[in-house]
C-alpha positions in Angstrom: 40.2 -5.1 28.2 43.6 -3.4 27.7 45.3 -6.7 28.4 43.2 -8.5 25.8 43.9 -5.8 23.2 47.6 -6.0 23.8 47.4 -9.8 23.5 45.5 -9.5 20.1 48.1 -7.0 18.8 51.0 -9.3 19.9 49.4 -12.2 18.0 48.9 -10.1 14.9 52.6 -9.1 14.9 53.7 -12.8 15.0 54.2 -14.5 11.7 52.2 -17.5 12.8 49.0 -17.7 10.6 47.2 -19.8 13.2 47.8 -17.2 16.0 46.9 -14.3 13.6 43.6 -15.9 12.6 42.8 -16.6 16.3 43.5 -13.0 17.2 41.3 -11.7 14.4 38.5 -14.0 15.5 38.8 -12.8 19.0 38.7 -9.1 17.8 35.6 -9.9 15.8 33.9 -11.4 18.8 34.7 -8.3 20.9 33.3 -6.1 18.1 30.1 -8.2 17.9 29.7 -7.7 21.7 29.7 -3.9 21.1 33.2 -3.2 22.4 35.5 -0.7 20.8 38.3 -2.5 18.9 39.6 0.5 17.0 43.0 0.1 18.8 43.8 -3.0 16.7 42.8 -1.5 13.4 46.3 -0.2 12.6 47.9 -3.5 13.5 45.4 -5.4 11.4 46.0 -3.2 8.3 49.9 -3.2 8.6 50.5 -6.7 9.7 47.8 -8.6 7.8 46.3 -6.6 4.9 49.6 -4.8 3.8 51.7 -8.0 4.3 51.7 -11.4 2.7 49.1 -13.5 4.6 46.9 -16.5 4.0 43.5 -16.1 2.4 41.7 -16.9 5.7 43.6 -14.1 7.5 43.0 -11.6 4.7 39.2 -12.4 4.8 39.0 -12.1 8.6 41.0 -8.8 8.5 38.7 -7.3 5.9 35.7 -8.3 8.0 37.3 -6.7 11.0 38.0 -3.3 9.3 34.4 -3.1 8.2 33.4 -2.9 11.8 35.6 0.0 12.7 36.6 3.4 11.3 39.9 3.9 9.5 41.9 7.1 9.1 42.9 8.6 5.8 46.4 7.1 5.8 45.1 3.6 6.7 42.6 3.7 3.8 45.5 4.5 1.5 47.4 1.5 2.8 44.3 -0.7 2.3 43.7 0.4 -1.3 47.3 -0.1 -2.3 47.2 -3.5 -0.7 44.0 -4.4 -2.5 45.6 -3.4 -5.9 48.6 -5.7 -5.1 46.4 -8.6 -3.9 44.3 -8.6 -7.0 47.4 -9.9 -8.9 48.3 -12.4 -6.2 48.8 -16.0 -7.5 46.4 -17.5 -5.0 42.9 -16.7 -6.3 41.4 -17.0 -2.8 43.6 -14.1 -1.6 42.3 -12.1 -4.7 38.7 -13.1 -3.8 39.2 -11.7 -0.3 40.6 -8.5 -1.7 37.6 -8.1 -4.0 35.2 -8.4 -1.1 36.4 -5.2 0.5 35.3 -3.0 -2.5 31.8 -2.6 -1.0 33.3 -1.1 2.2 35.6 1.4 0.5 34.4 5.0 1.0 32.8 6.7 -2.0 35.4 9.4 -2.4 38.1 6.6 -2.8 36.0 4.1 -4.8 36.3 5.8 -8.2 40.1 5.9 -8.2 40.4 2.4 -6.9 38.1 1.0 -9.6 39.9 3.1 -12.3 43.3 1.8 -11.1 42.2 -1.8 -10.9 39.8 -2.1 -13.9 42.0 -4.5 -15.8 42.4 -6.8 -12.8 38.7 -6.6 -12.1 37.9 -7.6 -15.7 40.4 -10.5 -15.5 38.6 -11.8 -12.4 35.5 -12.6 -14.6 37.8 -14.8 -16.7 39.5 -16.6 -13.8 39.4 -20.4 -13.7 38.7 -20.2 -9.9 35.0 -20.5 -9.1 35.6 -18.7 -5.8 37.1 -15.6 -7.5 34.4 -15.4 -10.1 31.8 -15.7 -7.3 33.5 -12.9 -5.3 33.7 -10.5 -8.2 30.0 -11.2 -9.3 28.7 -10.8 -5.7 30.7 -7.6 -4.9 30.0 -5.8 -8.1 26.4 -6.8 -8.1 26.1 -5.0 -4.7 28.0 -1.8 -5.5 27.4 -1.1 -9.1 23.7 0.0 -8.6 24.6 2.2 -5.6 23.6 5.9 -5.8 27.1 7.2 -5.2 28.6 5.0 -8.0 25.9 6.2 -10.4 26.9 9.8 -9.6 30.5 9.0 -10.2 29.5 7.5 -13.6 27.8 10.8 -14.4 31.1 12.6 -14.1 33.3 10.0 -15.8 32.5 8.5 -19.2 35.3 6.0 -18.9 34.0 4.7 -15.6 30.5 4.5 -17.0 31.7 2.4 -20.0 33.5 0.0 -17.7 30.6 -0.4 -15.3 28.2 -1.0 -18.2 30.6 -3.7 -19.5 30.7 -5.3 -16.0 26.9 -5.5 -15.8 27.0 -7.3 -19.2 29.6 -9.7 -17.7 27.4 -10.3 -14.6 24.4 -11.0 -16.9 26.5 -13.5 -18.9 27.5 -15.2 -15.6 23.9 -16.4 -15.2 25.0 -19.2 -17.6 28.3 -19.9 -15.6 29.4 -23.5 -15.2 29.5 -23.0 -11.4 26.2 -23.2 -9.6 27.3 -20.7 -6.9 28.4 -18.1 -9.5 25.2 -18.7 -11.6 23.0 -18.2 -8.5 24.8 -15.0 -7.4 24.6 -13.6 -11.0 20.8 -14.2 -11.1 20.5 -12.5 -7.7 22.5 -9.5 -8.8 20.4 -9.0 -11.9 17.3 -9.5 -9.9 18.4 -6.8 -7.4 19.1 -4.4 -10.3 15.5 -4.9 -11.6 13.9 -4.7 -8.2 15.6 -1.5 -7.2 14.8 0.2 -10.5 11.2 -1.0 -10.4 10.5 0.1 -6.8 12.8 3.2 -6.9 14.4 1.8 -3.8 18.0 2.5 -4.6 20.9 1.9 -2.3 21.6 4.4 0.5 24.6 6.5 1.2 25.1 7.8 4.8 21.6 6.6 5.6 19.8 8.7 3.1 18.9 8.6 -0.6 20.7 10.9 -3.0 18.6 12.8 -5.5 18.4 11.2 -8.9 19.1 13.6 -11.8 18.0 13.0 -15.4 21.4 11.6 -16.3 21.5 9.2 -13.4 18.1 7.9 -14.3 19.3 7.5 -17.9 22.3 5.5 -16.7 20.2 3.2 -14.6 17.7 2.7 -17.4 20.5 1.8 -19.8 21.8 -0.9 -17.4 18.3 -2.3 -17.0 17.6 -2.3 -20.7 20.8 -4.2 -21.4 20.1 -6.7 -18.7 16.5 -7.2 -20.0 17.9 -7.8 -23.5 20.3 -10.4 -22.2 17.7 -12.3 -20.3 15.1 -12.2 -23.0 17.4 -13.3 -25.8 18.9 -16.1 -23.7 15.7 -17.0 -21.8 15.6 -20.6 -23.0 19.2 -21.3 -22.0 18.6 -19.5 -18.7 15.5 -21.6 -18.0 17.4 -24.8 -18.6 20.3 -23.5 -16.5 18.0 -22.8 -13.6 16.6 -26.3 -13.7 20.0 -27.9 -13.0 20.6 -25.6 -10.0 20.1 -27.1 -6.5 16.4 -26.7 -5.6 17.1 -24.2 -2.8 18.8 -21.9 -5.4 16.0 -22.1 -8.0 14.0 -19.3 -6.2 16.6 -16.7 -7.0 16.2 -17.4 -10.8 12.4 -16.7 -10.9 12.3 -12.9 -10.6 14.8 -11.9 -13.4 13.1 -14.1 -15.9 9.6 -12.8 -15.0 10.7 -9.1 -15.0 12.3 -9.3 -18.4 9.3 -11.2 -19.9 6.9 -8.7 -18.4 8.9 -5.7 -19.6 9.1 -7.0 -23.1 5.5 -8.2 -23.4 4.0 -5.0 -21.9 6.3 -2.7 -24.0 7.9 -1.2 -20.8 11.4 -2.0 -22.1 10.8 0.4 -25.0 10.0 3.2 -22.6 13.1 2.3 -20.5 15.1 2.5 -23.7 13.8 6.0 -24.4 14.7 7.0 -20.8 18.2 5.6 -21.2 18.9 8.1 -24.1 21.1 5.4 -25.6 19.7 5.9 -29.1 19.6 2.2 -29.6 16.7 0.7 -31.6 14.1 -1.5 -29.9 14.5 -5.2 -30.2 12.5 -6.3 -33.2 10.1 -8.8 -31.4 6.9 -9.9 -33.0 3.8 -9.9 -30.7 3.4 -13.7 -31.3 7.0 -14.2 -30.1 6.3 -12.1 -26.9 3.2 -14.2 -26.2 5.1 -17.5 -26.8 8.0 -16.3 -24.7 5.8 -15.4 -21.7 4.0 -18.7 -22.1 7.3 -20.6 -22.1 8.3 -18.9 -18.9 4.9 -19.7 -17.2 5.3 -23.4 -18.4 8.8 -23.4 -16.8 7.4 -22.0 -13.5 4.1 -23.9 -13.3 5.5 -27.3 -11.9 7.1 -25.5 -8.9 3.7 -24.3 -7.6 3.4 -27.8 -6.1 6.8 -27.7 -4.5 7.4 -28.8 -0.9 9.3 -25.6 -0.2 6.9 -22.8 1.0 9.2 -19.8 0.0 9.6 -21.3 -3.5 5.8 -21.7 -3.9 5.3 -18.1 -2.8 8.0 -16.7 -5.0 6.8 -18.6 -8.1 3.1 -17.8 -7.3 3.8 -14.0 -6.9 5.7 -13.8 -10.2 3.2 -15.8 -12.1 0.5 -13.4 -10.9 2.6 -10.6 -12.5 2.7 -12.4 -15.8 -1.1 -13.0 -15.7 -1.6 -9.3 -16.3 0.6 -8.8 -19.4 -0.9 -8.8 -22.9 -1.6 -12.4 -23.6 -1.8 -13.3 -20.0 -4.5 -15.8 -18.9 -6.8 -15.8 -15.8 -5.9 -19.5 -15.2 -2.3 -18.4 -14.5 -3.6 -16.2 -11.7 -6.0 -18.9 -10.5 -3.2 -21.5 -10.2 -0.9 -19.0 -8.4 -3.5 -17.9 -5.9 -4.6 -21.4 -5.1 -1.0 -22.4 -4.5 -0.3 -19.3 -2.3 -3.5 -19.9 -0.3 -2.3 -23.5 0.5 0.5 -21.9 2.5 -1.9 -20.2 4.9 -2.4 -23.4 6.9 1.3 -24.5 6.8 2.9 -23.9 10.2 6.4 -23.4 8.8 5.1 -20.4 6.7 2.9 -18.7 9.3 5.1 -15.7 9.6 4.3 -14.7 6.0 0.5 -14.6 6.5 0.3 -10.8 5.8 2.3 -11.2 2.6 0.0 -14.1 1.5 -3.2 -12.1 2.0 -1.8 -8.9 0.4 -0.6 -10.9 -2.6 -4.0 -12.6 -3.1 -6.3 -9.6 -2.5 -4.2 -7.2 -4.6 -4.5 -9.6 -7.6 -8.0 -10.8 -7.0 -9.4 -8.9 -10.0 -7.3 -11.0 -12.4 -9.5 -14.0 -11.8 -12.8 -14.8 -13.5 -16.0 -13.9 -11.7 -16.8 -17.3 -10.3 -13.3 -17.7 -8.9 -13.5 -14.3 -7.2 -16.9 -15.1 -5.7 -15.7 -18.4 -4.3 -12.7 -16.7 -2.7 -14.5 -13.8 -1.0 -15.8 -15.6 2.1 -12.5 -17.3 2.8 -10.5 -14.1 2.3 -12.7 -12.2 4.7 -12.0 -14.7 7.4 -8.2 -14.7 6.6 -8.1 -10.9 6.7 -9.9 -10.9 10.1 -6.9 -12.9 11.5 -4.2 -10.4 10.3 -2.4 -8.7 13.2 -1.2 -5.5 11.6 -3.9 -2.9 11.2 -2.4 -1.4 8.1 -2.3 -4.8 6.4 -5.9 -5.5 7.4 -7.1 -2.2 6.1 -5.3 -2.6 2.7 -6.7 -6.1 2.3 -10.2 -5.0 3.2 -10.0 -2.1 0.8 -9.0 -4.5 -2.0 -11.8 -7.0 -1.1 -14.4 -4.2 -0.9 -13.4 -2.7 -4.2 -13.4 -6.0 -6.0 -16.8 -6.9 -4.5 -18.2 -3.6 -6.0 -16.5 -4.4 -9.3 -18.0 -7.9 -9.4 -21.4 -6.6 -8.5 -21.3 -3.8 -11.2 -19.9 -6.1 -13.8 -22.5 -8.8 -13.2 -25.4 -6.4 -13.3 -24.2 -4.8 -16.5 -23.8 -8.3 -18.0 -27.4 -9.1 -17.2 -28.6 -5.8 -18.7 -26.8 -6.8 -21.9 -28.7 -10.0 -22.0 -26.2 -12.5 -20.5 -27.2 -15.2 -18.1 -26.9 -13.9 -14.4 -24.1 -15.4 -12.4 -25.4 -16.5 -8.9 -23.7 -15.1 -5.8 -22.3 -11.9 -7.4 -24.4 -9.4 -5.5 -23.1 -7.7 -2.4 -25.5 -9.5 0.0 -24.3 -12.9 -1.3 -20.6 -11.9 -1.1 -21.0 -11.1 2.6 -23.5 -13.8 3.6 -21.0 -16.0 5.5 -22.4 -17.1 8.8 -19.6 -15.8 10.9 -19.6 -12.4 9.1 -23.4 -12.2 9.5 -23.1 -13.0 13.2 -20.4 -10.4 13.6 -22.6 -7.8 12.0 -25.7 -8.7 14.1 -24.1 -9.1 17.5 -24.7 -5.9 19.4 -21.6 -6.0 21.7 -18.4 -7.3 20.2 -14.8 -6.6 21.2 -13.6 -7.0 17.6 -12.8 -3.9 15.5 -13.0 -5.9 12.3 -16.7 -5.3 11.7 -16.2 -1.5 12.1 -13.3 -1.7 9.6 -15.4 -3.7 7.2 -18.3 -1.3 7.2 -16.0 1.8 6.9 -14.1 0.2 4.0 -17.3 -0.8 2.2 -18.8 2.7 2.5 -15.6 4.6 1.6 -15.3 2.3 -1.5 -18.9 3.2 -2.5 -18.0 6.9 -2.2 -14.8 6.4 -4.3 -16.9 4.6 -6.9 -19.2 7.6 -7.2 -16.2 9.8 -8.2 -15.1 10.2 -11.8 -12.4 7.6 -12.7 -8.8 8.7 -13.3 -7.4 8.5 -16.8 -4.9 5.7 -17.1 -2.6 5.8 -20.0 -0.4 2.9 -19.0 -1.5 -0.7 -18.8 -1.1 -2.7 -15.6 -3.0 -4.2 -12.8 -4.8 -1.0 -12.2 -6.1 -0.9 -15.8 -8.2 -4.1 -15.4 -10.0 -2.8 -12.4 -10.6 0.6 -14.0 -11.8 -1.2 -17.1 -14.3 -3.3 -15.1 -15.6 -0.2 -13.4 -16.0 1.7 -16.6 -17.8 -1.3 -18.1 -20.0 -1.5 -15.1 -20.8 2.2 -14.9 -21.2 2.7 -18.7 -25.0 2.1 -18.6 -25.9 5.2 -16.5 -24.4 7.8 -14.1 -26.3 6.4 -11.1 -25.3 2.8 -11.4 -23.0 3.0 -8.5 -26.0 3.7 -6.3 -27.3 0.1 -6.8 -24.1 -1.3 -5.2 -24.3 1.3 -2.5 -28.0 0.4 -1.8 -27.0 -3.2 -1.2 -24.2 -2.0 1.0 -26.5 0.0 3.3 -28.9 -3.0 3.4 -26.2 -5.5 4.3 -24.6 -3.1 6.9 -28.0 -2.0 8.5 -27.3 -3.8 11.9 -24.4 -1.5 12.6 -26.7 1.3 13.9 -27.5 -1.0 16.9 -23.9 -1.7 17.8 -22.4 -0.8 21.2 -18.9 0.1 20.3 -17.7 1.6 23.6 -18.3 5.1 22.3 -16.8 4.7 18.8 -19.0 6.1 16.1 -16.8 6.3 13.0 -18.2 3.2 11.2 -21.8 4.2 12.0 -21.2 7.8 10.9 -19.8 6.4 7.6 -22.9 4.3 7.2 -25.4 7.1 7.9 -23.5 9.5 5.6 -23.9 7.0 2.7 -27.6 6.5 3.6 -28.2 10.3 3.5 -26.5 10.6 0.2 -28.6 7.9 -1.4 -31.8 9.3 0.0 -30.9 12.7 -1.4 -30.1 11.3 -4.9 -33.3 9.3 -5.1 -35.3 12.2 -3.4 -37.1 9.9 -1.0 -38.8 12.9 0.7 -40.9 13.1 -2.4 -42.0 9.4 -2.1 -41.7 6.6 -4.5 -42.0 7.8 -8.1 -44.3 6.1 -10.7 -44.1 5.4 -14.3 -46.4 8.4 -14.9 -43.7 10.6 -13.3 -41.2 9.3 -15.9 -39.4 6.9 -13.5 -37.8 3.8 -14.9 -38.4 0.3 -13.4 -34.9 0.4 -11.8 -35.6 3.7 -10.2 -39.0 2.6 -8.8 -37.4 -0.6 -7.5 -34.5 1.3 -5.8 -36.7 3.9 -4.3 -39.0 1.2 -2.9 -35.9 -0.5 -1.4 -34.8 2.7 0.2 -38.3 3.4 1.6 -38.4 -0.1 3.2 -34.9 0.4 4.6 -36.0 3.6 6.2 -38.9 1.8 7.8 -36.6 -0.9 9.1 -34.2 1.6 10.6 -37.2 3.3 12.3 -38.0 -0.1 13.9 -34.3 -0.4 14.9 -34.5 2.9 16.8 -35.7 1.2 19.9 -32.7 -1.1 19.9 -30.1 1.6 19.4 -27.7 1.4 22.4 -25.8 4.7 22.0 -27.9 7.8 22.6 -25.9 10.0 20.3 -26.4 7.5 17.5 -30.1 7.6 18.3 -30.1 11.4 17.6 -28.1 11.0 14.4 -30.3 8.2 13.1 -33.4 10.2 13.8 -32.0 13.1 11.8 -30.9 10.9 8.9 -34.3 9.3 8.5 -36.6 12.2 9.4 -34.8 14.6 7.0 -35.5 12.4 4.0 -38.7 10.6 5.0 -41.9 10.9 2.9 -44.4 12.2 5.4 -47.1 12.8 2.9 -47.3 9.1 2.0 -48.3 8.0 5.6 -51.6 6.3 6.1 -53.8 8.8 8.1 -55.8 5.8 9.5 -52.7 4.7 11.5 -52.2 8.0 13.2 -52.8 6.5 16.7 -50.7 3.4 16.0 -47.4 3.3 18.0 -45.9 1.6 15.0 -46.7 4.5 12.7 -43.3 5.9 11.4 -44.1 9.5 12.5 -45.0 8.4 16.0 -41.8 6.4 16.3 -39.8 9.5 15.2 -41.5 11.7 17.7 -41.2 9.2 20.6 -37.4 9.0 19.9 -37.1 12.8 19.7 -38.8 12.8 23.2 -36.3 10.2 24.4 -33.3 12.4 23.3 -34.7 15.6 24.6 -35.4 14.2 28.0 -32.3 12.1 28.3 -30.4 13.4 31.4 -27.3 11.2 30.9 -24.7 13.7 29.8 -21.6 11.5 30.0 -19.3 11.9 27.0 -19.0 8.2 26.2 -22.8 7.6 25.9 -24.0 11.0 24.5 -23.1 14.4 23.3 -26.1 16.1 24.8 -25.4 19.6 23.4 -25.2 18.2 19.8 -28.0 15.7 20.2 -30.5 18.2 21.4 -29.6 20.6 18.6 -30.0 17.8 16.1 -33.5 16.8 17.3 -34.6 20.5 17.6 -33.6 21.0 14.0 -35.5 17.8 13.1 -38.5 19.1 15.0 -38.5 22.4 13.0 -38.4 20.7 9.7 -40.8 17.9 10.5 -43.3 20.2 12.0 -43.1 22.6 9.0 -43.6 19.8 6.5 -46.6 18.0 8.0 -49.6 19.3 10.0 -49.9 16.2 12.3 -46.2 16.3 13.0 -46.4 20.0 13.8 -49.3 19.4 16.3 -47.5 16.5 18.1 -44.1 18.3 18.2 -45.6 21.5 19.5 -46.6 19.6 22.7 -43.1 17.9 23.0 -41.4 21.3 22.6 -43.6 23.0 25.1 -42.9 20.2 27.7 -39.2 20.4 27.0 -39.2 24.2 27.2 -40.8 24.1 30.6 -38.6 21.4 32.0 -35.4 21.8 34.0 -33.4 19.9 31.3 -33.4 22.9 28.9 -31.1 25.8 29.4 -31.8 29.4 28.3 -30.5 28.8 24.8 -32.7 25.8 24.3 -35.7 27.7 25.7 -35.3 30.5 23.2 -34.7 28.0 20.4 -37.9 26.1 21.3 -39.9 29.4 21.3 -38.6 30.3 17.9 -39.4 26.8 16.5 -42.9 26.9 18.0 -43.5 30.3 16.3 -42.4 28.8 12.9 -44.7 25.7 13.3 -47.6 28.0 14.3 -47.1 30.3 11.3 -46.8 27.3 8.9 -49.9 25.7 10.3 -51.9 29.0 9.8 -50.4 29.6 6.3 -49.9 26.1 4.8 -49.2 27.7 1.4 -46.1 29.5 2.9 -44.1 26.6 4.3 -40.8 27.9 3.1 -39.5 29.5 6.4 -39.2 26.2 8.2 -38.7 23.5 5.6 -35.5 24.0 3.6 -34.2 21.7 0.8 -32.2 18.6 1.4 -28.5 18.8 0.5 -27.3 15.2 0.9 -24.8 16.3 3.5 -24.4 14.6 6.8 -23.8 17.3 9.4 -22.4 15.2 12.2 -18.7 14.6 12.2 -16.6 12.0 13.9 -13.7 14.5 13.7 -12.4 15.8 17.0 -10.0 18.6 17.8 -6.5 17.4 16.9 -4.9 18.7 20.1 -6.2 16.3 22.6 -8.4 13.2 22.7 -10.2 13.2 26.1 -11.9 9.9 25.2 -10.1 6.7 24.0 -13.0 6.0 21.7 -12.5 9.3 19.9 -8.8 8.5 19.5 -9.6 5.1 18.1 -12.2 6.6 15.7 -9.5 9.0 14.4 -6.9 6.3 14.0 -9.4 4.0 12.2 -10.4 6.9 9.9 -6.7 7.5 9.0 -6.1 3.9 8.3 -9.2 3.5 6.1 -8.6 6.7 4.2 -5.0 5.9 3.5 -5.8 2.4 2.3 -8.7 3.5 0.1 -6.8 6.4 -1.4 -3.7 4.3 -2.2 -6.0 1.7 -3.8 -8.4 3.8 -5.8 -6.3 6.8 -6.5 -2.6 5.7 -6.2 0.0 8.5 -5.9 2.2 8.2 -9.0 5.9 7.8 -8.3 8.5 9.9 -10.0 9.4 6.9 -12.2 5.8 6.2 -13.3 5.4 9.9 -14.1 8.4 9.7 -16.3 7.2 6.5 -18.0 3.7 7.9 -18.7 4.4 11.6 -19.5 7.9 11.3 -20.9 11.0 13.2 -19.8 10.1 16.7 -18.9 12.5 19.1 -17.1 9.7 20.0 -14.6 9.7 16.5 -13.2 13.4 16.1 -12.7 15.4 17.3 -9.8 18.8 18.7 -10.5 21.4 17.6 -8.0 22.7 20.5 -5.8 26.1 21.9 -6.2 28.9 20.7 -3.9 29.8 23.0 -0.9 32.7 22.5 1.5 31.4 22.7 5.0 33.5 24.0 7.9 35.7 21.4 9.4 35.3 19.0 6.5 37.8 18.2 3.7 35.1 16.6 1.6 32.7 18.6 -0.7 29.2 18.2 0.8 25.8 19.6 0.3 23.0 20.2 2.8 19.4 19.6 1.9 16.6 20.7 4.2 12.9 19.9 4.0 10.0 20.1 6.4 7.1 17.9 7.3 3.9 19.4 8.5 2.2 16.8 10.6 -1.5 17.1 10.0 -2.4 15.2 13.2 -0.7 17.4 15.7 0.2 20.5 13.8 3.9 20.2 14.4 6.5 21.1 11.7 9.6 19.0 11.7 12.8 20.1 10.0 15.1 17.5 8.6 18.6 18.2 7.5 20.8 15.8 5.7 24.5 16.1 4.7 25.7 13.7 2.0 29.2 13.3 0.6 29.6 13.9 -3.1 32.9 13.1 -4.7 34.1 15.4 -7.4 37.0 14.9 -9.8 37.9 18.5 -9.6 
């Protein structure tokens, strides 16, 4: 290796451009192989960068010093050489010098830009396409960086220059050169994307904290870029059409973002954030609608392109425009149909997760019939997703939209409109493969458990009060549909939930290798519905003041309870048997039973008692099949309440409890508990008017929990339950109650000092010549109880 380094250094010292370029290429190869080439850094700087050399050698030398670390004096040499090369007659040498700007350390960047600002500005006016491309590409990368924004905060002159350069980059979108035009579009698109997602550039591997001023600076750049794109949109659309087809994709996002910002009014909010004091662009609402429509007409033909990435890019952005004021559902329809055609194309198979996420996230933009036609296909597509988080997010979107469609259709029928077929939950999930999956007892697929859990959790979210949404956007349409659907009455969500528990009924018979999370979710929703409709009191009548809807729903619930009782004999997991017995017995109408069928094995009470017997005398105590301690406690509690509510139940249960008490399967605690319950049943039987000691009111709570201790999972099934629970809850919460970002808080609530973080003061750390600050924060991990402390040290350049 030493011989090779010596040879490279000797070649670099020669004045032969061919030998020098060969040596630089050899050094780059060694660096790519992971070898240390810092020994040639000084020779590279002194012999190539600081000396007159060809454009090729300069470019290779700059690439080489990016891969190694330079000392303070070498950076001085590089910066002074860059200043000289920017005035070099050969524009290719100047273009190579421009490219190194992105690698210059933050504490040297401000001075270098200040010293070279005239040369940088003149690069935009150069007749060389290569130089204009280099300056547009390099500045487009570094001008939105966090460190440069902080530098602009402390220097008004630098801020003015950078703002002017952003304007020049925006104007370069109409450059005569295709390569310059493309890179200008890409730079403006990056500025929009980073501002929208708050995903700014990183310094030393970590984000710097945005202050109020830095946010204002970014907002000002974004507003100016939006104004340029909106005012010149027709010229930009025509310019994009004469670009090579592989470059057209870059032009889509800037046009779409500017149109969406203007049409939705977001640009006015950005203007307020920027504190520029400039007045809003006077734009009539008709002009906004026409402008957006023009951009959609410009994009529409490319949905039938032969290039899959282009179809995806155009489709995604047209979906965004379908949700602005004046947007049309057919724009979303065309986009989604085009995106779905990519699913079967082999060359685009790696983007399947992105395809499904894009479609399901925007499903609510379509009209009802289109949504219904897509449901069955989407469920099968989601089933084939590999990443669990993607699958959960997609399922959460599908389940929420299914509930919205069901609510919306029911409300439309109540208002006298013609019913739309196939909008009820049962129809949406009637696909043969989905039905088979729900009805097969043993299945290795987790998908059916994820589907049931997502449906049930979506029902619970629907029962909560909706959040207030001030800003418009994709979320507002869903919230509007939900508000419209639930406007008729407070219990309207229960109609959807009733269909869900009917569709998912086969889940209680599943054998899931010990997993119970999905079945617990199902039983929890069933118990809540039984409590709300007070099924223990029987089906109400019109004389009781019940409406036709209530009578129908209570009858459906009663029939469902009877079906679940029949399913008890097919329940394959003993602990599910105990939980199902409790869920049905606690809310079953015992007084409505036919006394003539008291000896019939099919009588509901006889079925309940025979299954209580099965649980009590089950001697399989393995953890995977049963949790005997909990199961016995559950059926004993059922026995007390059932025996107290009904005389025949008390008589039959007294015999069962006596047998269990005298058997070897009961321990001393169970024997005492049986004696206590028998005394209660005996007292209630003798004093029927005083049943209160043993009955108790229903609360609608489901006392069994799938939660385990967080320290250890002794069973793999419990760990899978917990993992599934985390995925479902995260997906549902993100979808129904999204956490607002700092930027969205600022947009909705305005600028308030409480929401803004002040950047910390600079402190010089021991052994460092640069002013630094240390920020510490901790993460308490709820899953294992650990607290992790993170420290980060970020360099902040100060002019003082």
